[in-house]
C-alpha positions in Angstrom: 10.5 24.5 0.8 9.3 26.2 -2.4 10.0 30.0 -2.4 8.8 32.8 -4.7 11.8 34.8 -5.9 11.3 38.1 -4.0 11.5 41.4 -5.8 12.0 42.9 -2.3 15.5 41.3 -2.2 16.6 44.3 -4.2 15.8 46.5 -1.1 18.2 44.4 1.0 20.8 44.4 -1.7 20.5 48.2 -2.1 21.1 48.6 1.6 24.1 46.3 1.5 25.6 48.1 -1.5 26.1 51.2 0.6 28.0 49.3 3.3 31.5 48.0 3.6 30.9 44.3 4.1 33.3 42.6 6.5 33.7 38.8 6.5 30.9 38.5 9.0 29.9 35.1 7.5 32.8 33.5 9.2 31.7 34.6 12.7 30.4 31.8 14.9 26.8 32.0 16.2 26.9 34.4 19.1 24.7 34.1 22.2 21.6 36.3 22.4 22.1 37.2 26.0 23.8 40.4 27.3 22.5 42.7 24.5 22.5 46.4 25.3 22.2 49.6 23.3 24.8 52.1 24.2 25.7 55.2 22.1 24.0 53.8 19.0 26.1 50.6 19.3 24.8 47.0 19.9 26.9 45.4 22.6 26.9 41.6 22.4 28.3 38.9 24.6 29.4 41.0 27.6 31.3 43.4 25.3 33.0 40.9 23.1 31.3 42.4 20.0 30.1 46.1 19.5 28.2 46.7 16.3 26.7 49.8 14.7 23.3 49.6 13.0 24.9 49.0 9.6 27.2 46.3 11.0 24.4 44.6 12.9 22.4 44.5 9.7 25.3 43.1 7.7 25.9 40.4 10.3 22.3 39.3 10.2 22.2 39.2 6.4 25.5 37.4 6.3 24.0 34.7 8.5 21.0 34.4 6.2 23.2 34.2 3.1 25.3 31.5 4.8 22.1 29.6 5.8 22.9 29.9 9.5 19.2 30.5 10.1 19.1 30.3 13.9 21.9 32.8 14.2 20.2 34.9 11.5 16.9 35.1 13.4 18.7 35.9 16.7 20.7 38.7 15.1 17.7 40.3 13.4 15.8 40.2 16.7 18.7 42.0 18.3 19.0 44.5 15.5 15.3 45.3 15.6 15.4 45.9 19.3 18.5 48.1 19.2 17.9 50.0 16.0 14.1 50.4 15.4 14.6 53.5 13.2 17.7 52.3 11.3 17.5 53.0 7.5 17.6 49.3 6.7 14.8 48.4 9.2 12.2 47.7 6.5 14.3 45.2 4.4 15.4 43.7 7.7 11.8 42.6 8.4 11.6 40.8 5.1 14.9 39.0 5.5 14.1 38.2 9.2 10.9 36.6 7.9 12.8 34.4 5.5 15.1 33.2 8.4 12.0 32.4 10.4 10.4 30.5 7.5 13.5 28.3 7.3 13.2 27.6 11.0 9.5 26.6 10.5 8.5 29.5 12.8 5.8 30.4 10.4 3.6 32.5 12.8 6.5 34.7 13.7 7.5 35.0 10.0 3.9 36.0 9.1 4.1 38.9 11.6 7.3 40.1 10.0 6.0 40.0 6.5 2.7 41.6 7.5 4.5 44.6 9.0 6.8 44.8 6.0 3.8 45.0 3.7 2.1 47.6 5.8 5.2 49.8 5.9 5.7 49.4 2.1 2.1 50.4 1.4 2.4 53.4 3.7 5.6 54.5 1.8 3.8 54.0 -1.6 6.0 51.1 -2.6 3.3 48.9 -4.2 5.6 46.2 -5.6 7.3 45.7 -2.3 3.9 45.6 -0.5 2.8 42.9 -2.9 5.9 40.8 -2.1 5.3 41.2 1.6 1.6 40.2 1.1 2.6 37.1 -0.9 5.1 36.0 1.7 2.7 36.8 4.5 0.1 34.6 3.0 2.6 31.8 2.5 3.6 31.9 6.1 0.0 31.9 7.2 -0.7 28.8 5.2 2.2 26.9 6.7 1.1 28.1 10.2 -2.3 26.7 9.3 -4.0 30.0 10.0 -6.3 29.4 7.0 -9.0 31.8 8.1 -6.5 34.7 8.0 -4.9 33.6 4.7 -8.2 33.2 2.8 -9.2 37.0 2.7 -5.6 38.0 2.0 -5.4 35.8 -1.1 -8.8 36.9 -2.2 -7.7 40.5 -2.0 -4.6 39.8 -4.0 -6.5 37.9 -6.7 -9.0 40.7 -6.9 -6.9 43.8 -6.6 -3.3 42.9 -7.5 -2.0 42.9 -11.1 -1.0 39.2 -11.0 -0.4 37.0 -14.1 1.1 33.7 -14.9 2.9 31.9 -12.1 2.2 34.7 -9.6 -1.6 34.3 -10.1 -1.3 30.5 -10.1 0.5 30.6 -6.8 -2.2 32.7 -5.2 -4.9 30.4 -6.4 -2.9 27.4 -5.2 -2.4 28.9 -1.7 -6.1 30.0 -1.5 -7.0 26.4 -2.4 -5.0 25.1 0.5 -6.7 27.6 2.9 -10.1 26.6 1.6 -9.2 22.9 2.0 -8.1 23.6 5.6 -11.4 25.2 6.3 -13.3 22.2 4.7 -14.6 24.1 1.7 -13.6 21.4 -0.8 -15.7 22.6 -3.8 -14.2 26.1 -3.8 -10.7 24.7 -3.2 -11.1 22.5 -6.3 -12.1 25.5 -8.4 -9.0 27.4 -7.2 -6.8 24.4 -8.1 -8.3 24.2 -11.6 -7.5 27.9 -12.1 -4.0 27.4 -10.7 -3.4 24.5 -13.2 -4.8 26.6 -16.0 -2.4 29.5 -15.3 0.6 27.2 -14.9 -0.1 25.3 -18.1 -0.5 28.6 -19.9 2.8 29.8 -18.6 4.9 26.7 -19.2 3.5 25.4 -22.5 5.2 22.2 -23.4 7.9 22.5 -20.7 6.2 20.2 -18.2 9.1 17.9 -17.3 10.2 18.6 -13.8 8.2 21.8 -13.4 7.9 22.4 -9.6 4.7 24.6 -9.8 2.9 22.0 -11.9 3.9 19.1 -9.6 2.8 21.0 -6.5 -0.6 21.9 -7.9 -1.2 18.2 -8.8 0.0 17.2 -5.4 -2.4 19.6 -3.7 -5.3 18.3 -5.7 -4.4 14.8 -4.4 -4.4 16.2 -0.9 -7.8 17.9 -1.4 -9.5 14.7 -2.5 -7.7 12.5 0.1 -8.9 14.8 2.8 -12.4 14.9 1.3 -12.4 11.1 1.3 -11.4 11.0 5.0 -14.3 13.4 5.8 -16.8 10.9 4.5 -17.8 8.9 7.6 -19.4 5.6 6.8 -22.6 5.5 8.9 -25.7 3.3 9.0 -28.4 2.5 7.9 -27.1 0.3 5.1 -28.6 2.3 2.2 -26.9 5.5 3.5 -23.7 3.5 4.0 -23.8 2.4 0.3 -24.1 6.0 -0.9 -21.4 7.2 1.4 -19.1 4.3 0.3 -19.7 5.3 -3.4 -18.6 8.9 -2.5 -15.6 7.7 -0.6 -14.4 5.5 -3.5 -15.0 8.4 -5.9 -12.7 10.7 -3.9 -10.2 7.9 -3.5 -9.9 7.6 -7.3 -9.7 11.4 -7.9 -6.9 11.6 -5.3 -5.1 8.6 -6.8 -5.2 10.2 -10.3 -3.9 13.5 -9.0 -1.0 11.9 -7.2 -0.1 9.9 -10.3 -0.3 13.2 -12.3 2.2 14.7 -9.9 4.5 11.7 -10.2 4.4 12.0 -14.0 5.8 15.5 -13.9 9.0 13.9 -12.6 9.9 16.5 -10.0 12.1 14.8 -7.4 10.8 16.3 -4.2 7.1 16.4 -5.1 7.4 12.9 -6.6 8.6 11.5 -3.2 5.8 13.5 -1.5 3.2 12.2 -3.9 4.5 8.6 -3.5 4.2 8.8 0.3 0.7 10.2 0.1 -0.4 7.7 -2.5 0.6 5.0 0.0 -1.2 6.9 2.7 -4.3 7.1 0.5 -4.6 3.3 0.4 -4.0 3.0 4.1 -6.7 5.6 4.8 -9.2 3.7 2.8 -8.3 0.5 4.7 -8.7 2.2 8.0 -11.9 4.0 7.1 -13.5 0.8 6.0 -12.3 -1.2 9.1 -13.7 1.5 11.3 -17.0 1.9 9.4 -20.2 1.7 11.5 -21.6 -1.8 11.9 -25.3 -2.7 12.1 -26.4 -2.4 15.8 -28.0 -5.8 15.8 -24.8 -7.7 15.1 -23.9 -10.1 17.9 -20.3 -11.0 18.8 -20.3 -14.1 16.5 -21.7 -12.1 13.5 -19.2 -9.3 14.1 -16.4 -11.9 14.1 -17.4 -13.2 10.7 -18.0 -9.7 9.4 -14.5 -8.4 10.3 -12.9 -11.7 9.1 -14.4 -11.3 5.7 -13.8 -7.6 5.6 -10.2 -8.0 6.5 -9.8 -10.7 3.9 -11.1 -8.3 1.2 -9.1 -5.3 2.4 -5.7 -7.1 2.9 -4.7 -6.3 -0.7 -4.9 -2.6 0.1 -2.2 -3.0 2.7 -0.1 -4.9 0.2 -0.5 -2.1 -2.4 0.4 0.5 0.2 3.6 -1.4 1.1 4.5 -1.7 -2.6 4.0 2.0 -3.1 6.1 2.9 -0.1 8.9 0.6 -1.2 8.9 2.3 -4.7 8.9 5.7 -3.0 11.8 4.8 -0.8 13.7 3.7 -3.9 12.8 6.9 -5.7 14.0 8.9 -2.7 17.3 7.1 -2.6 18.0 7.2 -6.3 17.1 10.9 -6.6 18.9 11.9 -3.4 15.7 13.4 -1.8 15.9 13.3 2.0 13.8 15.0 4.5 10.3 14.8 6.1 8.7 12.8 3.2 11.5 10.2 3.0 11.6 9.9 6.8 7.8 9.5 7.0 7.9 6.9 4.2 10.5 4.8 6.1 8.4 5.0 9.4 5.1 4.1 7.6 6.8 1.2 5.7 7.9 -0.4 9.0 4.4 0.1 10.6 2.5 -1.3 7.6 4.8 -4.4 7.3 4.1 -5.2 10.9 0.3 -4.6 10.4 0.2 -6.8 7.3 2.0 -9.5 9.2 -0.6 -9.4 12.0 -3.5 -9.3 9.5 -2.1 -12.3 7.6 -1.7 -14.2 10.9 -5.3 -13.5 11.9 -6.5 -14.7 8.5 -5.1 -18.2 9.3 -7.3 -18.4 12.4 -11.0 -19.2 12.9 -13.2 -16.0 12.6 -14.0 -15.9 16.3 -10.4 -16.4 17.4 -9.2 -13.8 14.8 -11.7 -11.3 16.2 -10.5 -11.8 19.7 -6.9 -11.4 18.6 -7.8 -8.2 16.7 -9.5 -6.8 19.8 -6.6 -7.7 22.0 -4.1 -6.0 19.6 -6.3 -2.9 19.5 -6.5 -2.7 23.2 -2.7 -3.2 23.6 -2.0 -0.4 21.1 -4.7 1.9 22.5 -5.9 2.5 19.0 -9.0 4.5 18.3 -10.9 5.4 15.2 -9.0 7.9 13.1 -10.4 11.4 13.0 -11.5 12.5 9.5 -10.0 15.9 10.0 -7.2 15.5 12.5 -3.7 15.9 11.1 -4.9 17.0 7.6 -3.4 20.0 6.1 
């Protein structure tokens, strides 16, 4: 998960510098139960561990530094309940938010960063407030709370002294919020501004640049989602216009994903490869589920779908080829995680689908149509939503 290097980390480090740090990183994760406050001590695990505010803060930060994120979150929750007025309470919120982000608890992380930013503003700590706002927006985006993220990023871009990568990131995140709200035109403008700031900051140092790769990837996502939003409806003249729009957005998405791949960033390259395959599958599905003329009888429908499937079969083959190359890229670059797992799952699904399609194309059109309907009924497949699952 890409992270902006926080200036606010200095607040946590400053707090830690005043403390004697024991080897708390070696402690095993402790249960959250049986937590009590007694004489300014945090009593954990039925009395097995008694911590002062300083020690409780140290233990939570130690868990974060050791990447024991579940323990980290639990310890910060205990610390905040037991020592709400401790001198390190503010940096604790920021670090607690980071733990929660790593656990994909983005809504909870957003709450921590929002309060951190509010307290920093109240204390006149403008730079820390900015860090809190940026992380708050990031968590809102990943929590898909786009309507809340949009005004936050607009305020940052309008009021905060942002330049270079910082400004690019805010444009990028605002673009994601606008895409999530269906405002594709404004999202594209934000992405253009993000790319402009990134290119200005990196000059010729494009190879492997993470910010550049992510911006191209998000542009691909924008046009892929825009393509999905175009529903192919009758009458035929309207269908032709809509089809032209869908193909236009398909091509724009394709070029954006290829631009991402050409940056040669390992993680975003695998993500772009997966979504490039998904792009071809989406076009295949959208065309197969396009509205048909109401006067088609069963025989006409059979011939229509037979010819359509014959023309669209190469899209499945292209998707499979892209997924295979993406799986190879993932293996050779050692990139494992959600994108590589999704690539493997989709590759299995598409190979089975292509096998069924090729089998149907060996049949007579009527028989192929009956086989297709039977397969759809058996799988309980319905037309894909243009917006569902996008983000």
